[in-house]
C-alpha positions in Angstrom: -44.0 -161.4 25.5 -45.6 -160.7 22.2 -45.2 -162.7 19.0 -44.7 -159.7 16.8 -41.6 -159.6 14.5 -38.4 -158.0 15.9 -38.1 -154.3 15.5 -35.0 -154.5 13.2 -37.2 -156.2 10.5 -39.6 -153.3 10.5 -39.7 -151.5 7.1 -38.8 -148.1 8.7 -35.7 -149.6 10.3 -34.7 -151.3 7.1 -35.0 -148.0 5.2 -32.8 -146.3 7.8 -30.1 -149.0 7.5 -30.2 -148.9 3.7 -30.0 -145.1 3.8 -26.9 -145.3 6.1 -25.2 -147.9 4.0 -26.0 -145.9 0.8 -24.6 -142.8 2.4 -21.3 -144.5 3.4 -21.0 -145.9 -0.1 -21.6 -142.4 -1.6 -19.0 -140.8 0.6 -16.5 -143.5 -0.3 -17.2 -143.3 -4.0 -17.5 -139.5 -4.5 -15.8 -138.1 -1.4 -16.9 -134.9 0.3 -16.4 -131.5 -1.3 -14.9 -128.9 1.0 -15.2 -125.2 0.5 -12.3 -122.8 0.7 -13.1 -122.4 4.5 -11.9 -125.9 5.1 -9.5 -126.7 2.3 -8.0 -123.3 1.5 -8.1 -121.6 -1.8 -9.2 -118.3 -3.3 -12.2 -116.2 -4.0 -12.9 -113.6 -6.6 -15.6 -111.1 -7.0 -16.1 -110.1 -10.6 -18.2 -107.4 -12.3 -20.1 -108.1 -15.5 -19.3 -105.4 -18.0 -22.7 -104.5 -19.4 -25.7 -102.2 -19.1 -29.4 -102.6 -19.6 -30.8 -99.4 -21.2 -34.1 -98.0 -22.6 -33.5 -95.6 -25.5 -35.2 -93.9 -28.3 -34.1 -92.4 -31.6 -35.4 -90.9 -34.9 -35.9 -93.7 -37.4 -35.3 -91.5 -40.4 -31.9 -90.4 -38.9 -31.1 -94.0 -38.2 -31.5 -95.0 -41.8 -29.6 -92.0 -43.1 -26.7 -92.5 -40.7 -26.4 -96.3 -40.8 -26.8 -96.7 -44.6 -24.9 -93.6 -45.2 -21.9 -95.3 -43.6 -22.5 -98.7 -45.0 -22.9 -97.5 -48.6 -20.5 -94.6 -48.2 -23.3 -92.2 -49.3 -23.9 -89.1 -47.2 -27.0 -88.2 -49.3 -29.5 -91.0 -48.3 -33.1 -90.0 -48.9 -35.7 -91.7 -46.8 -38.9 -92.1 -48.9 -41.2 -93.9 -46.4 -41.1 -95.5 -43.0 -43.6 -98.1 -41.8 -43.7 -100.5 -38.8 -42.0 -103.4 -40.6 -40.4 -101.8 -43.7 -38.6 -98.7 -44.9 -37.9 -97.3 -48.3 -34.9 -95.1 -49.1 -32.9 -94.0 -52.1 -29.2 -94.0 -52.4 -27.1 -92.3 -55.1 -24.9 -95.4 -55.2 -25.5 -98.4 -57.6 -25.9 -101.3 -55.3 -27.4 -104.8 -55.4 -29.8 -106.9 -53.3 -26.9 -109.2 -52.1 -25.0 -106.2 -50.8 -28.0 -104.8 -48.9 -29.0 -108.2 -47.5 -25.4 -108.9 -46.4 -25.7 -106.0 -43.8 -28.0 -108.3 -41.9 -30.8 -105.8 -41.4 -33.5 -107.6 -43.3 -34.6 -108.8 -46.7 -34.5 -106.1 -49.4 -36.1 -105.3 -52.8 -33.8 -103.2 -55.0 -34.8 -101.2 -58.1 -33.2 -98.5 -60.1 -34.2 -95.0 -59.0 -35.3 -92.3 -61.4 -32.4 -90.0 -62.3 -29.9 -92.6 -61.2 -29.0 -94.4 -58.0 -30.9 -97.2 -56.3 -34.2 -97.4 -54.5 -34.2 -99.9 -51.6 -37.3 -101.3 -49.8 -36.1 -103.2 -46.7 -38.2 -105.4 -44.5 -36.9 -104.3 -41.1 -38.0 -102.6 -37.8 -36.9 -99.6 -35.8 -35.6 -102.0 -33.2 -33.3 -103.8 -35.6 -32.0 -100.5 -37.0 -31.2 -99.0 -33.6 -29.6 -102.3 -32.5 -27.3 -102.3 -35.5 -26.5 -98.6 -34.9 -25.5 -99.3 -31.3 -23.5 -102.3 -32.3 -21.5 -100.4 -34.9 -21.1 -97.3 -32.8 -20.0 -99.1 -29.6 -18.2 -102.1 -31.3 -20.1 -104.3 -28.9 -22.6 -107.1 -28.8 -26.1 -105.5 -28.3 -29.2 -107.6 -27.6 -32.7 -106.3 -27.9 -34.9 -106.9 -24.9 -38.6 -107.5 -25.8 -40.7 -104.5 -24.7 -44.3 -103.5 -25.0 -43.4 -99.9 -25.8 -43.0 -98.9 -29.5 -41.6 -95.4 -28.8 -38.7 -96.5 -26.6 -36.7 -99.7 -27.0 -34.7 -101.8 -24.4 -31.3 -103.2 -25.1 -28.6 -105.1 -23.2 -25.3 -103.6 -24.2 -22.6 -106.2 -23.5 -19.8 -103.8 -22.9 -18.7 -101.3 -20.2 -20.4 -98.0 -21.2 -21.6 -94.9 -19.3 -24.9 -93.1 -19.7 -23.1 -90.0 -20.9 -21.2 -92.0 -23.6 -24.5 -93.5 -24.8 -26.2 -90.1 -24.9 -23.4 -88.7 -27.0 -23.7 -91.6 -29.5 -27.5 -91.3 -29.7 -27.4 -87.5 -30.3 -26.3 -88.2 -33.9 -29.7 -89.9 -34.5 -31.8 -87.4 -32.4 -32.1 -90.0 -29.6 -31.5 -90.2 -25.9 -31.3 -92.6 -23.0 -34.6 -93.0 -21.1 -33.4 -95.5 -18.4 -29.9 -96.8 -17.7 -28.8 -99.5 -15.3 -25.4 -101.2 -14.9 -25.6 -105.0 -15.1 -27.2 -107.6 -17.3 -30.5 -109.4 -17.6 -31.1 -112.4 -15.4 -30.9 -114.6 -18.5 -27.5 -113.3 -19.4 -26.3 -113.6 -15.8 -27.4 -117.2 -15.6 -25.8 -118.0 -19.0 -22.5 -116.4 -17.9 -22.5 -118.5 -14.7 -23.2 -121.6 -16.7 -20.3 -121.0 -19.2 -17.9 -119.9 -16.4 -18.7 -123.1 -14.6 -18.1 -125.2 -17.6 -14.7 -123.4 -18.0 -13.7 -123.5 -14.3 -14.9 -126.8 -12.8 -12.9 -129.2 -14.9 -9.6 -127.9 -13.5 -10.0 -130.0 -10.3 -12.1 -132.5 -8.5 -13.2 -129.8 -6.1 -16.5 -128.0 -6.7 -16.2 -124.4 -7.8 -19.2 -122.3 -6.8 -20.4 -119.1 -8.5 -22.9 -117.0 -6.6 -24.7 -114.0 -8.2 -24.7 -110.7 -6.2 -27.2 -108.4 -7.7 -27.3 -107.9 -11.5 -23.7 -107.1 -12.2 -21.5 -109.1 -9.7 -20.5 -112.7 -9.3 -18.7 -114.3 -6.3 -16.5 -117.2 -7.3 -15.1 -119.6 -4.8 -12.1 -121.7 -6.0 -11.1 -124.2 -3.3 -7.5 -125.4 -3.6 -6.5 -122.8 -6.2 -4.0 -120.0 -5.6 -5.0 -116.4 -6.2 -2.8 -116.1 -9.3 -4.3 -119.3 -10.9 -7.7 -118.1 -9.9 -7.3 -114.8 -11.7 -5.9 -116.6 -14.7 -8.8 -119.0 -14.8 -11.7 -116.8 -13.9 -10.7 -113.6 -15.7 -9.3 -115.1 -18.9 -12.6 -116.2 -20.3 -14.2 -113.2 -21.8 -15.4 -111.7 -25.1 -14.5 -114.0 -28.0 -14.8 -112.4 -31.4 -13.9 -113.2 -35.0 -12.9 -110.2 -37.2 -11.9 -110.0 -40.8 -9.0 -107.9 -42.2 -10.3 -105.2 -44.5 -7.0 -103.5 -45.5 -3.8 -103.1 -43.7 -4.4 -103.2 -39.9 -8.1 -102.3 -40.3 -10.5 -105.1 -39.3 -14.3 -105.5 -39.2 -16.4 -107.5 -36.8 -17.8 -110.8 -38.2 -19.3 -112.7 -35.3 -19.1 -113.3 -31.5 -18.4 -116.5 -29.6 -22.0 -117.2 -29.0 -22.3 -118.2 -32.7 -19.8 -121.1 -32.0 -22.1 -124.1 -31.2 -19.5 -126.9 -31.1 -15.8 -127.4 -30.6 -13.9 -130.6 -31.2 -10.7 -132.0 -29.8 -7.3 -131.0 -31.4 -6.4 -133.4 -34.2 -3.7 -133.8 -36.8 -4.7 -132.9 -40.4 -3.3 -134.3 -43.6 0.3 -133.2 -43.8 0.8 -133.4 -40.0 -0.6 -129.9 -39.1 -2.6 -129.7 -35.9 -6.1 -128.2 -36.1 -9.2 -127.5 -33.9 -12.5 -128.4 -35.6 -15.4 -126.1 -34.6 -18.9 -125.5 -35.8 -20.9 -122.3 -36.3 -24.6 -121.7 -36.0 -26.6 -121.0 -39.1 -26.5 -117.3 -38.3 -22.7 -117.4 -37.7 -22.0 -119.3 -40.9 -24.1 -116.8 -42.9 -22.3 -113.9 -41.2 -18.9 -115.3 -42.1 -19.9 -116.0 -45.7 -21.3 -112.5 -46.1 -18.2 -110.9 -44.6 -15.8 -113.0 -46.8 -17.7 -112.0 -49.9 -18.1 -108.4 -48.9 -14.4 -107.8 -48.2 -12.9 -110.0 -50.9 -11.6 -112.9 -48.8 -13.1 -115.4 -51.2 -11.1 -114.1 -54.1 -7.9 -113.0 -52.3 -7.7 -114.9 -48.9 -4.1 -113.9 -48.1 -5.1 -110.2 -48.1 -8.0 -110.7 -45.7 -7.0 -112.8 -42.7 -9.6 -114.0 -40.2 -8.6 -113.1 -36.7 -9.9 -114.5 -33.4 -9.8 -112.3 -30.3 -10.3 -113.0 -26.6 -10.8 -110.0 -24.5 -9.4 -107.9 -27.4 -6.2 -110.0 -27.4 -5.3 -111.7 -30.6 -5.3 -115.5 -30.1 -5.3 -116.8 -33.7 -5.3 -115.4 -37.2 -5.0 -117.1 -40.6 -6.4 -116.7 -44.1 -9.2 -118.9 -45.5 -8.0 -122.1 -47.1 -8.4 -122.0 -50.9 -11.1 -124.8 -51.0 -13.0 -123.1 -48.2 -12.8 -119.7 -49.9 -14.2 -121.4 -53.1 -17.0 -123.3 -51.4 -18.2 -120.4 -49.2 -19.2 -118.3 -52.1 -22.1 -120.6 -52.9 -23.3 -121.8 -49.5 -22.5 -120.9 -45.9 -20.0 -123.3 -44.3 -20.8 -124.3 -40.7 -18.0 -126.8 -40.0 -14.4 -125.7 -40.3 -11.0 -126.3 -38.8 -8.5 -123.7 -37.4 -5.0 -125.0 -38.2 -2.3 -124.1 -35.7 0.9 -125.6 -37.2 2.9 -128.8 -36.9 4.9 -130.5 -34.1 4.7 -130.0 -30.4 4.3 -126.2 -30.8 1.3 -126.7 -33.1 -0.3 -129.2 -30.7 0.2 -126.8 -27.8 -1.4 -123.9 -29.7 -4.3 -126.2 -30.8 -5.0 -127.1 -27.2 -4.9 -123.4 -26.2 -7.2 -122.5 -29.1 -9.6 -125.2 -28.1 -9.9 -123.8 -24.6 -10.4 -120.3 -26.0 -13.1 -121.4 -28.4 -15.0 -123.3 -25.7 -14.7 -120.5 -23.1 -15.0 -117.7 -25.6 -18.7 -117.7 -25.8 -19.1 -115.8 -22.6 -21.9 -113.3 -23.2 -20.1 -110.4 -21.4 -16.6 -109.5 -20.2 -15.8 -109.8 -16.5 -13.6 -107.5 -14.5 -12.1 -108.2 -11.1 -13.8 -106.2 -8.3 -12.3 -108.0 -5.3 -10.3 -111.0 -4.2 -9.0 -112.9 -1.2 -7.4 -116.2 -0.1 -7.6 -118.7 2.6 -4.2 -120.5 3.0 -4.3 -124.3 3.0 -2.8 -124.6 6.5 -5.5 -122.3 7.9 -8.2 -124.3 6.1 -6.8 -127.5 7.5 -6.8 -125.9 11.0 -10.5 -124.9 10.5 -11.3 -128.5 9.5 -9.7 -129.8 12.7 -11.5 -127.2 14.8 -14.8 -128.1 13.2 -14.2 -131.8 13.8 -13.4 -131.1 17.5 -16.5 -128.9 17.8 -18.6 -131.7 16.3 -17.2 -134.3 18.7 -17.8 -131.9 21.7 -21.3 -131.3 20.6 -22.0 -135.1 20.4 -20.5 -135.6 23.9 -22.6 -132.8 25.3 -25.7 -134.3 23.8 -24.8 -137.7 25.2 -24.2 -136.2 28.7 -27.6 -134.4 28.7 -29.5 -137.4 27.4 -27.7 -139.7 30.0 -28.5 -137.3 32.8 -32.1 -137.1 31.8 -33.0 -140.8 31.1 -30.3 -142.9 32.8 -31.4 -145.9 30.6 -29.0 -147.3 28.0 -32.0 -148.7 26.1 -32.9 -145.0 25.5 -29.5 -143.4 25.4 -27.9 -145.7 22.8 -30.7 -145.6 20.2 -31.1 -141.8 20.6 -27.4 -141.1 20.1 -27.1 -143.7 17.3 -30.1 -142.1 15.5 -28.6 -138.7 15.8 -25.2 -139.9 14.5 -26.9 -141.7 11.6 -28.5 -138.4 10.6 -25.1 -136.8 10.2 -23.9 -139.8 8.0 -27.0 -139.5 5.8 -26.6 -135.7 5.4 -23.0 -136.1 4.4 -23.8 -138.9 2.0 -26.5 -136.8 0.4 -24.1 -133.9 0.1 -21.4 -136.0 -1.5 -23.6 -136.9 -4.5 -22.1 -135.3 -7.6 -25.4 -134.1 -9.0 -26.3 -132.3 -5.7 -23.2 -130.1 -5.7 -23.1 -129.2 -2.0 -19.8 -128.4 -0.5 -18.9 -128.3 3.2 -17.8 -125.0 4.6 -18.1 -123.3 8.0 -21.7 -122.3 7.3 -22.9 -125.8 6.2 -21.1 -127.4 9.2 -23.0 -124.9 11.4 -26.2 -126.1 9.7 -25.4 -129.8 10.4 -24.8 -128.9 14.1 -28.1 -127.1 14.2 -29.8 -130.2 12.6 -28.3 -132.3 15.4 -29.8 -130.1 18.0 -33.2 -130.1 16.3 -33.0 -133.8 15.8 -32.3 -134.5 19.5 -35.2 -132.2 20.4 -37.5 -134.3 18.2 -36.2 -137.6 19.7 -36.8 -136.2 23.2 -40.4 -135.3 22.2 -40.9 -138.9 21.0 -39.4 -140.4 24.1 -41.2 -138.2 26.6 -44.5 -138.6 24.9 -44.4 -142.4 24.8 -43.0 -142.6 28.4 -45.4 -140.1 29.8 -46.5 -142.6 32.5 -42.9 -143.6 33.3 -43.1 -146.9 31.3 -43.8 -148.0 27.7 -47.5 -148.1 27.2 -49.5 -150.9 25.5 -49.7 -150.9 21.7 -52.9 -148.8 21.1 -51.8 -146.2 23.7 -48.3 -146.2 22.2 -49.7 -145.5 18.7 -51.9 -142.7 20.0 -48.9 -141.0 21.8 -46.6 -141.5 18.8 -49.2 -139.8 16.6 -49.3 -136.8 19.0 -45.5 -136.6 19.0 -45.2 -136.6 15.3 -47.9 -133.9 15.0 -45.6 -131.7 17.0 -42.5 -132.8 15.1 -44.0 -132.2 11.7 -45.2 -128.7 12.7 -41.8 -127.9 14.1 -40.1 -129.2 11.0 -42.4 -127.2 8.7 -41.6 -124.1 10.6 -37.8 -124.7 10.1 -38.2 -125.3 6.4 -40.3 -122.2 5.9 -37.9 -120.1 7.9 -35.0 -121.3 5.7 -36.6 -120.9 2.3 -36.1 -117.1 2.1 -32.4 -117.6 2.6 -32.4 -119.9 -0.5 -34.8 -117.9 -2.7 -33.9 -114.3 -1.8 -30.3 -114.2 -0.5 -27.3 -114.0 -2.8 -24.7 -115.1 -0.2 -23.5 -118.6 -0.8 -22.8 -119.0 2.9 -26.4 -118.3 3.9 -27.7 -120.5 1.0 -25.4 -123.4 2.1 -26.6 -123.1 5.7 -30.3 -123.1 4.7 -29.9 -125.9 2.2 -28.1 -128.3 4.6 -30.6 -127.4 7.3 -33.6 -128.2 5.2 -32.0 -131.4 3.9 -31.1 -132.5 7.4 -34.6 -131.8 8.8 -36.3 -133.7 5.9 -34.0 -136.7 6.3 -34.7 -136.7 10.0 -38.4 -136.4 9.8 -39.0 -138.9 7.0 -36.3 -141.5 7.8 -34.6 -141.2 11.2 -37.5 -140.2 13.5 -39.9 -142.9 12.3 -37.2 -145.6 12.6 -36.3 -144.3 16.2 -40.0 -144.6 17.2 -40.0 -148.3 16.1 -36.6 -149.0 17.7 -37.6 -147.4 21.1 -40.8 -149.5 21.1 -38.9 -152.7 20.5 -36.2 -152.0 23.1 -38.5 -151.0 26.0 -40.9 -153.6 27.4 -44.5 -152.5 27.7 -45.9 -152.4 31.3 -48.5 -155.2 30.6 -45.7 -157.5 29.4 -43.6 -156.7 32.5 -46.5 -157.8 34.7 -47.0 -161.0 32.7 -43.3 -161.9 33.1 -43.3 -161.2 36.8 -46.3 -163.5 37.4 -44.7 -166.1 35.2 
C-alpha cells in the first residue's frame, strides 16, 4: 500500500464537502423559491402604454403656437431663429421670471419698440417640440438623443396613435416620420425595476418580471390570487402632481419621477399624520414656479395641490402657510403631505406612502392577458416532480449498477450526482441570485443529472480502460484525457444555453438555461474533480494488488 494521505483529506474533496454543507445551510436559512408552476399563483401580461416616435415640425410655428398659448397672445412675431436661441416679440408686457418659469430656457427680456416685449430665449427646437407635445398630449415626453437635426425622436409616455399625433403636429406644420408602439430599453428596464420594488415586498416569494419585446411585460406572482395580482400590478401607474388654477381646472406641475425620496408615515405636531417626501432639484423648481405662477403662494386655499395615480385623485390639500411663504424665495425640496388625525389619518398616510413610492413608474401599464395556477394543482406538480426526480435517480442507479457491478464505483458515482443537486439547489436559494424553481428549472436539473452521470462514466471508463486502476502516472494521464473531453462537452452545453439567456424573452427558457449552466459549472469545477480523487482512493491500483498478494 502507498503512504499517501487518505483521499478524503485531498483539497478537491474538502471543497466538495464544504460546498455541500454550505448549500444545506443556504437552503435551511433562505429556503427555496418556487414559481407559480409548483406553488400556485397568478400571472399577468401587461402592456406599456407608450410610443417611440420620430417627428419634425416648423420651429417658427412652434414658437408662435406655444408662446401664444402661454402668454395668451395670438400675435407672436418671430424675429430670428438660431440653433440654440430664438427671439420673438409679444404684444404682452411680461417679465423674465414669467418666461423662465415656463421651463424652456433662460431668457433675456427687453421692451419692444411700439409696445410689448422682445424676448431672446436660450433654447432649442428639440426643447420647444418636446414642450409642445407635453402640453398637447398632457403626457410625459422624453427626448431621445439623435444625430439628425431635421427630425427629432421622442418617447411619448402615454397611449397614442400615429393618426392622433399627426393631427396634433399639423398645427405646427409637422408630421410623424417613424412611429413604434413601446418604450426604449432604458424605460422598460426602469419600469421593471420600479414594479419589482413595489411587488416583491408583498411576500417572501420571488416575483419575476420578464420583458416581451418593447411594450409587454410578463409578471409571475406565486401564491397570489388573480384579484390581488391585478390590484398589485396594475395599480402602480402614472403619478402626477397638479395645481388648481380656478374652479375644477388644474395644470400639470410634475410627475412621480421627480420624487426622489419617501419617508415613513409619522405624526406631526398636533397629532396629524403625514408622509415626508423629497423632490429633486428640477421638481422643487417646477413646484415653486407653478405656485408663484398660479397664485398659490398668496392664496393657498384657492389653489390646492392634487396628487393623481392613473388619473385617480389620491390626495389634495393647499400649501401650508409657512411653506407658501418660504417657497417664494427658494425652491423647497423636503415637504410633508398631511393626511389627518387618528386611525383614519394613519391609514391614509400609509396608502399615500405606497402611492408616492410606486408612483414614479415611467409609463402606465394595461392588462393584456392573465391566468392562474390553483395552489392544489401547484402542490400536485411539486409531488409529481419529486417522484420524477426519485425515479430518475433510481434509473441512473440501475444503469450504473448494471454496468459496473462494484459498490466502490456505484456509491461514489451516485453520491456525487446527488451532491450536485444539493449544490445547485443551495446556489439557487441564495437571495441575491433570485432563481426560482418551476417546471422548466426542474427539467434543467434533471438534464444536469444526466450530463453529470455521462461525465462520471467518462472518468470511470477512462481510468479503468484496462479493467483495473492503473498506477499513479498512468492514472494522471488518463484523467487528463477524460477531463479534456469533459471540458469540451461542458463548453458546448454552455455555449448552446447562452442564446436562451441573451436572446429569449421567455422566463421559462431563461430559467432552464440558467440552471443548466449553473449545474454544469458546479459539476465541472467542484464535483467531477472530487470524484476523480475519490475513485482513485477507493480502487486499489494493480501494482498494489500484486504487492499485497505476494505479501
